[in-house]
C-alpha positions in Angstrom: 10.1 -32.1 -27.0 7.8 -30.9 -24.1 8.8 -27.8 -22.2 8.8 -27.9 -18.3 6.5 -25.2 -17.0 8.1 -22.9 -14.4 6.4 -21.7 -11.2 5.1 -18.2 -11.0 7.3 -15.9 -8.9 5.4 -13.7 -6.3 6.6 -10.9 -4.1 5.3 -11.2 -0.5 5.6 -8.0 1.6 7.6 -7.8 4.8 6.4 -5.7 7.7 2.9 -4.3 8.3 1.3 -5.9 5.3 2.7 -9.4 5.9 -0.1 -10.9 8.1 -3.0 -9.7 6.0 -1.5 -11.1 2.8 -0.7 -14.5 4.4 -4.3 -14.6 5.6 -5.6 -13.9 2.1 -3.3 -16.5 0.6 -4.4 -19.2 3.1 -8.0 -18.4 2.3 -7.1 -19.2 -1.3 -5.5 -22.5 -0.3 -2.0 -21.3 -0.8 0.5 -21.1 1.9 4.2 -20.3 2.1 6.3 -21.7 5.0 9.6 -19.8 5.4 12.1 -21.8 7.3 14.6 -20.1 9.6 15.9 -16.9 8.0 15.2 -18.0 4.5 13.3 -15.4 2.4 12.4 -17.8 -0.4 9.7 -20.5 -0.2 7.6 -22.6 -2.6 3.9 -22.6 -2.0 1.9 -25.5 -0.6 0.1 -25.9 -3.9 3.4 -26.2 -5.7 2.6 -23.5 -8.5 4.3 -20.5 -6.9 7.7 -19.5 -5.6 7.5 -16.5 -3.1 10.2 -14.1 -1.9 9.9 -11.7 1.0 10.7 -8.1 0.0 9.9 -4.5 0.9 6.7 -3.4 -1.0 8.6 -0.7 -2.9 10.9 -3.4 -4.3 8.0 -5.6 -5.1 6.4 -2.9 -7.3 9.7 -2.4 -9.2 10.3 -6.0 -9.8 6.8 -6.7 -11.0 6.9 -3.7 -13.3 10.1 -4.9 -14.8 9.0 -8.5 -15.2 11.5 -9.9 -12.7 8.5 -10.9 -10.6 5.3 -12.2 -12.1 3.0 -10.7 -9.5 3.0 -9.4 -5.8 1.4 -7.5 -3.0 1.7 -3.7 -2.5 -0.3 -1.0 -0.8 -2.5 1.2 -3.0 -1.0 4.3 -1.5 2.5 3.3 -2.6 1.2 2.5 -6.0 -0.7 5.8 -6.4 2.2 7.8 -4.9 4.6 6.3 -7.4 2.3 7.0 -10.4 2.0 10.6 -9.3 5.7 10.8 -9.3 6.1 9.5 -12.8 6.0 5.7 -12.5 4.6 4.0 -15.6 1.7 2.1 -14.4 1.0 0.6 -17.8 3.4 -2.2 -17.0 1.3 -3.3 -13.9 -2.2 -4.6 -13.7 -4.3 -4.7 -10.5 -5.9 -8.1 -10.2 -7.4 -8.0 -6.8 -8.0 -5.6 -3.9 -7.7 -7.3 -0.5 -9.9 -4.5 1.0 -7.4 -4.1 3.9 -4.0 -2.8 4.8 -2.3 -3.5 8.1 -5.7 -4.4 9.6 -7.5 -7.1 7.7 -10.8 -6.0 6.0 -10.2 -2.4 7.3 -8.6 0.1 4.9 -5.9 2.3 6.5 -6.8 5.9 6.6 -4.3 8.8 6.1 -5.6 11.8 8.0 -4.6 15.5 8.2 -3.9 16.4 11.8 -2.9 19.7 13.5 -1.6 20.4 17.0 -4.5 20.5 19.5 -3.7 24.1 20.3 -4.0 25.2 16.8 -6.7 27.9 16.2 -7.7 26.5 12.9 -9.4 23.2 13.3 -11.4 22.8 10.1 -10.6 22.8 6.4 -12.4 26.2 5.8 -10.3 27.8 8.6 -7.1 26.3 7.1 -7.9 27.7 3.6 -7.9 31.3 4.8 -4.3 31.2 6.2 -1.9 33.9 5.1 0.9 31.3 4.3 0.9 27.8 2.8 0.2 25.1 5.3 3.4 23.1 5.8 2.7 19.3 6.0 5.0 16.4 6.9 4.0 13.1 5.3 5.2 9.9 3.7 2.9 10.5 0.7 3.5 14.1 -0.4 2.3 13.6 -4.0 -1.0 12.2 -2.9 -1.4 15.0 -0.3 -0.6 17.7 -2.9 -3.1 16.4 -5.2 -5.8 16.2 -2.4 -5.0 19.7 -1.2 -5.3 21.1 -4.7 -8.8 19.5 -5.1 -9.8 20.9 -1.7 -8.7 24.4 -2.2 -5.8 24.2 0.3 -2.4 25.8 -0.4 0.3 23.5 1.0 4.0 22.9 1.1 4.8 19.2 1.7 7.9 17.8 3.3 8.7 14.2 2.8 8.7 12.3 6.1 10.8 9.2 6.7 9.0 7.8 9.8 8.2 9.4 13.2 5.8 11.8 11.3 3.7 12.5 14.4 6.8 14.1 16.0 7.2 16.7 13.2 4.3 19.1 14.3 4.4 21.8 15.5 8.2 22.2 15.8 9.0 21.5 12.2 5.8 21.8 10.2 2.3 23.1 10.8 0.5 19.8 10.3 1.0 16.2 9.2 -0.8 13.5 7.2 -0.2 10.1 8.7 -1.9 6.7 9.0 -4.6 6.6 11.7 -5.7 3.3 13.2 -7.3 3.9 16.5 -6.4 7.6 16.8 -4.8 7.1 20.2 -1.3 7.8 18.9 -2.4 11.1 17.5 -3.8 12.2 20.8 -0.8 11.0 22.7 1.4 13.3 20.5 -0.9 16.3 20.9 -2.5 16.1 17.5 -6.1 16.5 16.4 -7.5 14.9 13.3 -9.0 17.4 10.8 -9.9 15.3 7.7 -9.4 11.9 6.0 -7.1 12.5 3.0 -6.8 9.0 1.6 -7.8 5.4 2.2 -5.5 2.6 1.2 -5.8 -1.1 0.9 -3.5 -4.0 -0.2 -3.6 -4.7 -3.9 -2.4 -7.8 -5.8 -0.7 -6.7 -9.0 0.9 -8.6 -12.0 3.1 -7.7 -14.8 1.0 -7.0 -17.9 3.5 -8.8 -20.1 3.6 -12.1 -18.3 3.8 -14.8 -20.9 5.4 -18.2 -20.6 4.8 -21.3 -22.8 1.1 -21.9 -22.9 0.0 -19.1 -20.6 0.0 -21.5 -17.5 1.8 -18.9 -15.4 -0.7 -16.2 -16.3 -3.6 -18.4 -15.5 -2.2 -19.6 -12.2 -1.9 -16.0 -11.2 -5.4 -15.1 -12.4 -6.9 -18.1 -10.5 -5.0 -17.1 -7.3 -6.5 -13.5 -7.5 -10.0 -14.9 -8.0 -9.7 -17.3 -5.1 -8.5 -14.5 -2.8 -11.2 -12.2 -3.9 -13.9 -14.9 -3.3 -12.4 -15.6 0.1 -12.5 -11.9 1.1 -16.1 -11.6 -0.1 -17.1 -14.6 2.0 -15.9 -12.6 5.1 -18.0 -9.5 4.5 
């Protein structure tokens, strides 16, 4: 009796990463057409079934094997690992070399109010008290600060990070694209803390029948990588 091979299940990110991932998939001759409010779609090539989810959920579902593969941001992946996430269950197959903006990594930058007397890292290092920082990636910021001789106390920010300084904290670490938003909120960039891209990850234990699912995922990663390299 011959077994019917199943499709590979992919997690597709909703929000900022959505357009970049769709572009990479199209470059790999794989497209998902979501009708109406449906969050599930089969791929144009017929080998994948995709579901739209938040990136945090995608990482959890890939790690547990409930998804075979999916797209997440590298900063999310690194932040979770620094907080105890077991990265051994997840394998990075491709780096899309982008985040919200295609082929342009997103930069997380340290910024202080423009009126701050300390405007360089050496000046911040000699503060009498720890530098309080609001950020969505506190574990990454803490590790970076330790490597750069900066004593900090981080506070987890849930959005609107640029509004936090100077009323609530001394500084922020937030995503910077054009830099205009920082200026409009009275902030000055000091240093790039972290660069993040979109990564395509798979569960390390994917195995189904004759490895067809694993090979389909591997080929998709190779095609996306080839397409991205062709644009450089």
